[in-house]
C-alpha positions in Angstrom: -6.5 7.4 -10.2 -3.6 5.0 -10.5 -0.5 6.1 -12.5 1.7 3.9 -14.7 3.9 1.2 -13.4 2.3 0.9 -10.0 2.8 -2.4 -8.2 0.3 -4.0 -5.8 2.2 -6.8 -3.9 0.4 -9.3 -1.7 3.3 -10.0 0.7 1.5 -13.3 1.3 4.0 -16.1 0.6 5.4 -18.1 3.5 9.2 -18.3 3.4 9.7 -19.8 6.9 9.2 -23.5 5.9 12.5 -24.8 4.6 10.8 -28.1 3.6 8.9 -26.3 0.8 10.5 -25.7 -2.5 10.2 -22.3 -4.1 7.7 -23.8 -6.5 5.5 -25.1 -3.6 5.1 -21.7 -2.0 1.4 -20.8 -1.8 -0.4 -17.8 -0.4 -0.6 -17.8 3.4 -4.1 -16.4 3.9 -5.5 -13.1 2.6 -3.3 -10.2 2.0 -5.3 -7.3 0.7 -4.6 -3.8 -0.5 -7.7 -1.7 0.0 -8.2 1.6 -1.7 -11.1 3.5 0.0 -11.7 5.8 -3.0 -10.8 9.2 -4.4 -7.2 8.2 -4.3 -4.2 9.2 -6.4 -1.3 6.7 -6.6 1.8 8.1 -8.2 4.1 6.7 -10.9 6.0 3.6 -9.9 4.6 3.5 -6.3 4.8 0.0 -4.7 1.9 -0.9 -2.4 2.7 -3.9 -0.2 -0.3 -5.5 1.5 -2.0 -5.9 3.8 -2.7 -2.1 3.8 -5.6 0.3 3.6 -5.2 3.6 1.8 -7.8 6.0 3.2 -10.4 7.9 1.2 -8.9 10.9 -0.5 -5.3 9.9 0.3 -2.5 10.6 -2.2 0.6 8.4 -2.5 3.6 10.1 -4.1 5.5 8.7 -7.1 8.2 6.1 -6.3 6.9 5.5 -2.8 6.9 2.2 -0.9 3.7 1.8 1.1 4.1 -0.8 3.9 1.5 0.5 6.4 -2.0 2.1 6.4 -2.3 5.6 5.0 -5.1 7.6 6.7 -7.9 9.5 5.0 -6.9 12.7 3.2 -3.2 12.1 3.9 -0.4 13.0 1.5 2.2 10.3 1.9 5.5 9.6 0.1 8.9 8.2 0.6 10.4 4.8 1.1 8.8 3.7 3.4 5.9 6.1 2.7 5.1 8.4 5.6 2.4 11.0 6.0 3.9 14.3 5.2 0.8 16.5 5.2 -3.0 16.5 5.0 -5.2 17.6 2.2 -7.8 18.9 4.6 -8.5 18.6 8.4 -9.7 15.3 9.6 -13.5 14.9 10.1 -12.9 12.6 13.2 -14.0 14.2 16.4 
């Protein structure tokens, strides 16, 4: 589930070449945002790739996601950080 006004931002434009005009900027390779499924992304969250949001993870309203969120995590804030887990991890 993705709430209203959520932004997925590629973070894939090169700004280090002063010879390029702003119009000439082009994507600098793939910059993906991957949702693994069963996710809840809160109102006005900003997801800046490349990141993966693990299966069952929740991102709180107004959060800025700049790094991967693990499976079943509840993350929020700016930048978003894992604050709790929905259930224990199945990794062993």
